[in-house]
C-alpha positions in Angstrom: -8.0 10.5 -6.3 -5.4 13.9 -5.9 -2.3 13.8 -4.7 0.1 16.4 -3.3 4.2 16.6 -3.1 6.0 18.5 -1.5 10.1 17.8 -1.1 13.0 19.5 0.5 16.8 18.6 -0.4 20.0 20.1 0.9 23.6 19.0 0.7 26.9 20.8 2.4 30.1 19.1 1.3 33.6 20.3 1.8 37.1 18.9 -0.5 40.5 19.8 0.8 43.7 19.1 -2.2 44.5 16.1 -0.9 41.3 14.3 -2.0 39.3 14.2 1.7 35.7 15.0 1.4 33.0 15.5 4.3 29.5 16.0 3.5 26.2 15.7 5.3 22.9 15.8 3.5 19.2 16.2 4.0 16.0 14.7 2.8 12.4 15.7 3.4 9.0 14.9 1.0 5.7 14.7 2.3 3.0 13.4 0.1 -1.0 14.4 1.3 -3.3 12.2 -0.9 -7.0 12.3 -1.3 -9.1 9.5 -2.8 -12.4 9.0 -4.1 -13.0 5.5 -5.0 -16.6 4.3 -6.9 -17.0 0.9 -7.1 -19.8 -0.8 -8.3 -19.9 -4.9 -7.5 -21.9 -7.4 -9.4 -22.9 -11.2 -7.5 -23.9 -13.6 -9.8 -23.9 -16.5 -7.5 -27.2 -18.0 -7.0 -28.3 -16.6 -10.4 -29.2 -18.2 -13.5 -27.4 -18.2 -17.0 -28.7 -18.5 -20.2 -26.0 -19.4 -23.2 -27.6 -18.3 -26.5 -23.9 -18.9 -28.6 -20.7 -19.6 -27.7 -20.1 -16.2 -26.5 -23.3 -14.6 -25.7 -26.2 -15.4 -23.4 -28.3 -13.7 -20.4 -28.3 -14.0 -16.9 -30.7 -13.2 -14.1 -31.2 -12.9 -10.3 -28.0 -11.0 -10.0 -27.2 -9.2 -6.7 -25.6 -5.3 -6.9 -23.1 -3.0 -4.3 -21.9 -0.1 -4.8 -18.8 0.7 -3.0 -17.7 4.9 -2.0 -14.1 5.2 -0.7 -13.2 8.4 0.4 -9.8 8.3 2.2 -7.4 11.0 3.2 -3.5 9.8 3.8 -0.5 12.0 4.9 3.6 10.6 4.2 6.5 12.3 5.0 9.7 11.2 4.9 13.0 12.4 6.0 16.6 11.6 6.0 19.6 12.8 6.8 23.2 11.2 6.3 26.6 12.3 7.8 29.3 10.5 5.2 33.3 11.1 3.7 35.8 9.7 2.3 39.7 9.8 2.2 42.6 8.3 0.3 44.9 5.7 2.4 48.5 4.1 0.3 48.4 4.3 -3.5 45.4 3.5 -5.2 43.5 2.6 -1.5 40.1 4.9 -1.0 38.0 4.4 2.5 34.5 6.2 2.5 32.0 5.6 5.3 28.5 7.3 6.2 25.7 7.1 8.4 22.1 7.5 8.3 19.3 8.1 9.7 15.9 7.5 7.9 11.9 8.4 9.2 8.9 7.8 7.9 5.7 8.5 9.1 2.0 7.5 7.2 -1.1 8.7 9.6 -4.6 7.7 7.3 -6.9 10.2 9.4 -9.9 9.1 7.9 -10.5 5.7 5.1 -14.4 5.7 4.8 -16.3 3.2 3.3 -20.2 3.9 2.5 -21.9 0.6 0.8 -25.5 0.6 -1.1 -27.1 -2.7 -1.7 -29.8 -2.8 -4.4 -32.9 -3.9 -3.8 -33.5 -5.0 -7.4 -32.9 -8.6 -8.4 -31.0 -7.8 -11.6 -30.9 -9.7 -15.1 -28.3 -8.3 -18.1 -26.9 -9.2 -21.4 -23.3 -10.3 -22.3 -21.5 -10.9 -25.5 -17.6 -11.4 -24.8 -16.7 -10.4 -28.7 -17.8 -6.9 -27.7 -14.7 -4.3 -27.2 -14.1 -3.4 -23.3 -16.1 -5.3 -20.4 -18.9 -8.4 -21.9 -21.5 -6.6 -20.5 -24.5 -4.2 -21.7 -28.4 -3.7 -20.6 -27.1 -2.1 -17.2 -30.2 0.6 -16.6 -33.5 0.1 -15.2 -33.6 -0.1 -11.0 -29.8 0.6 -11.6 -30.5 3.9 -12.6 -33.2 4.2 -10.2 -32.1 6.1 -6.7 -34.7 4.5 -5.0 -33.6 0.9 -4.9 -30.5 1.6 -3.2 -30.6 1.4 0.4 -27.7 1.5 3.1 -25.8 -1.5 3.7 -22.8 -1.1 5.5 -20.6 1.9 7.3 -17.2 1.3 7.6 -14.1 3.8 9.0 -10.4 2.3 9.0 -7.8 5.1 10.3 -4.1 3.6 11.0 -0.8 4.9 11.7 2.4 3.9 10.4 5.9 4.9 12.2 9.3 3.8 10.6 12.5 4.6 11.5 16.2 3.1 10.7 19.8 3.8 11.4 22.9 2.3 9.1 26.4 2.8 9.5 28.2 1.4 6.2 32.1 1.4 5.3 33.6 0.6 2.3 37.6 0.3 1.2 38.2 0.1 -2.8 41.8 -0.3 -3.7 42.5 0.4 -8.1 45.3 -1.6 -8.9 46.3 -4.5 -11.2 44.9 -8.5 -10.8 46.7 -11.0 -13.2 48.1 -7.8 -15.2 44.9 -6.9 -15.4 43.2 -3.0 -14.8 41.4 -4.1 -11.6 38.6 -1.9 -8.9 38.3 -4.1 -5.9 35.7 -2.9 -3.4 35.6 -4.7 0.5 32.7 -3.4 2.9 30.3 -4.2 5.8 26.9 -2.5 6.8 24.6 -2.6 9.8 21.2 -1.5 10.1 18.5 -1.5 12.9 15.0 -0.7 11.5 12.1 -0.5 13.8 8.2 -0.3 12.5 5.0 0.1 14.2 1.7 -0.6 13.1 -1.2 0.7 14.7 -4.9 -0.1 12.9 -8.4 0.9 14.0 -11.6 -0.3 12.2 -15.0 0.1 12.9 -17.6 -1.3 11.0 -21.5 -0.8 11.0 -24.1 -3.0 9.3 -28.1 -1.1 8.4 -30.5 -2.2 10.8 -32.9 0.8 9.0 -36.2 -0.1 6.7 -35.0 -0.5 2.7 -37.8 2.7 2.7 -34.4 5.0 3.4 -32.6 5.1 0.2 -30.7 7.6 -1.9 -33.5 9.6 -2.7 -34.2 10.1 0.9 -34.3 13.8 2.3 -32.0 12.8 5.8 -32.7 16.4 7.2 -29.4 17.8 5.7 -29.9 16.6 2.2 -30.7 14.1 -0.2 -28.6 10.8 0.7 -28.0 10.6 -2.9 -27.0 12.4 -6.3 -26.4 11.6 -10.3 -22.5 10.6 -10.6 -22.6 13.9 -13.3 -23.3 16.0 -10.5 -20.8 14.4 -7.9 -18.1 14.7 -10.6 -19.3 15.6 -13.6 -17.2 12.4 -15.4 -19.3 12.4 -18.3 -19.5 8.8 -20.0 -17.4 5.6 -19.8 -16.2 3.4 -23.0 -18.1 5.0 -25.5 -21.4 5.6 -23.6 -21.9 2.1 -23.3 -22.6 2.4 -19.6 -25.0 5.0 -18.0 -23.8 4.6 -14.2 -26.6 5.2 -12.2 -26.8 7.5 -8.9 -23.9 7.6 -6.1 -23.8 8.3 -2.2 -23.5 12.3 -1.4 -20.5 11.5 1.0 -21.0 14.9 3.0 -25.2 14.1 3.8 -24.1 10.3 4.3 -21.6 11.4 6.8 -23.9 13.8 8.9 -27.0 11.3 8.7 -24.1 8.2 10.2 -23.3 10.6 12.6 -26.8 11.6 14.1 -28.2 8.4 14.0 -24.5 5.9 15.2 -24.8 3.4 18.1 -23.4 4.8 21.2 -19.6 3.8 21.7 -18.1 2.4 24.9 -15.3 0.9 23.9 -14.0 -1.1 21.0 -15.6 -4.6 22.6 -18.9 -2.6 23.3 -21.2 -0.2 21.6 -25.2 0.1 22.1 -26.7 -0.2 18.9 -29.3 2.1 17.4 -32.3 1.5 15.7 -30.4 2.1 12.4 -27.4 0.7 12.8 -25.9 -1.9 14.4 -22.2 -2.9 15.6 -20.3 -5.2 13.3 -18.0 -6.8 16.7 -16.1 -9.7 15.1 -15.3 -7.5 11.9 -14.4 -4.5 14.1 -12.4 -6.2 16.9 -10.5 -8.9 14.7 -9.2 -6.0 12.1 -8.1 -3.7 14.8 -6.1 -6.5 17.4 -4.7 -8.4 15.1 -3.6 -5.5 12.5 -1.9 -4.0 14.6 2.0 -4.8 15.7 5.4 -3.6 16.0 8.8 -5.0 13.6 12.3 -5.1 15.1 14.7 -6.1 12.6 18.4 -5.9 12.8 20.5 -6.3 9.3 24.3 -7.4 9.1 26.2 -7.6 6.1 29.9 -7.8 4.2 30.2 -7.7 0.2 33.4 -8.1 -1.7 33.3 -7.2 -5.6 36.0 -7.5 -7.9 36.4 -5.8 -11.4 38.1 -6.6 -14.3 39.1 -4.9 -17.6 40.0 -8.2 -19.9 40.0 -6.0 -22.9 39.0 -2.0 -23.7 35.4 -3.2 -24.6 35.0 -6.0 -22.5 34.6 -6.1 -18.1 33.8 -8.7 -16.3 32.6 -7.9 -13.0 32.2 -10.6 -9.7 31.2 -10.5 -6.0 29.8 -12.0 -3.0 27.4 -10.0 -0.5 26.7 -12.4 3.3 23.4 -10.6 4.9 22.4 -12.2 8.4 18.8 -10.7 9.7 17.7 -11.2 13.2 14.1 -10.1 13.1 11.3 -10.2 16.0 7.5 -9.3 15.2 5.0 -8.4 18.6 2.0 -8.5 17.6 -1.8 -8.9 18.8 -4.1 -12.0 18.9 -7.9 -11.3 20.2 -9.2 -13.9 22.5 -12.2 -15.6 22.8 -14.6 -18.0 25.1 -15.5 -21.3 24.4 -18.6 -20.4 21.7 -15.9 -18.0 20.2 -17.0 -15.2 21.4 -14.8 -11.8 21.9 -13.7 -11.2 25.6 -14.0 -7.9 26.9 -10.8 -6.1 26.9 -9.2 -9.8 25.9 -6.2 -9.2 23.6 -2.7 -11.6 24.0 0.2 -10.6 22.6 2.0 -12.4 20.5 5.9 -12.8 19.4 7.9 -14.1 17.4 10.8 -14.4 14.8 14.3 -16.2 15.0 17.9 -15.2 12.9 18.7 -16.5 9.6 21.3 -16.0 7.1 21.5 -15.1 3.2 24.7 -15.6 0.6 24.0 -13.2 -2.5 26.2 -13.9 -5.5 26.6 -11.6 -8.2 28.7 -12.0 -11.8 27.9 -9.8 -14.5 29.7 -9.3 -18.0 29.8 -6.7 -20.1 31.0 -6.1 -23.8 30.5 -3.2 -26.3 32.1 -3.7 -29.4 31.3 -0.5 -30.8 29.8 3.1 -29.4 25.9 2.1 -30.7 26.3 -1.8 -29.0 26.5 -2.7 -25.8 25.7 -6.6 -24.9 25.4 -6.9 -20.9 24.7 -10.4 -19.1 24.4 -10.8 -15.4 23.7 -14.2 -13.3 22.3 -13.0 -9.5 20.6 -14.2 -6.7 18.8 -11.1 -4.3 15.8 -10.4 -2.0 12.8 -9.1 -2.8 
């Protein structure tokens, strides 16, 4: 895939002779990603394996599916920070900042073309070989007439996330127990909201298996060789020779011309070529969309002691309270398990919790080219 990144950073800052500081900072980043992913998957369930040596053998009766995913993804993040600092009494410094962050991710199209091979395959395996231990993947895998359409999926999505935070810190530099020390106490509050809207439209091929990667759909041949599609060349020193792949443009045009008639998420009129996968489409669309509101409040204290010129000790603790609420959906079904038209139930949940995060660090620099660190911490990830 390809990813393009554009960014902008700006900083406006004021300082006076008394050590006071005021700043306004802005950040903007935009990502555009285009993914083109091809994967072959072999299913050996129900196949026969004949092991000839501890590391080699032959397998027959496997089936193959090819996945071809095309995805467009745009993500932009913007952040604005207004902050400042001012000295107070000798040795004391007060700092504070307000921040606003917004992130938007849009996936207008995430399309999967799945092809299945009509043939039953066998191959030889050798686990002592370099790379993957499978060989002899030729024959019908290279024949475009043995690959027929299996599943079409499109899963666009939209994610919006916004956070606001406020922070205040008080720092003191002086002596503790006669040792140079820095003490810092502070507090931070953050409010975060995230909205995820997913859609899933899945269709299973219902036409004859005579439509293959070699077929002319009216707008072109449905498949093409891998080298013609992307000029990938050979893989793993030529051990594997991959077969034909879907031509995405031809496949998309053909699907749009033959797809079911759309009524709503719960109802689509099947066409002779494609049948609507109701359960997968409804469940993934309804249950993968949600809202999260999270409020986090924290207070912290830290002490840094300079034991000697080469040795220092840092200790601190952070206490957090998190109050989160999730608002999601559940798809409703009748007694037989069939989805009810427009059957959506709102589901809410969440509870507050407290977290204590201690931190103890030791730093020793016996000489300029040697540094020893040790830390005992508890963190969240």
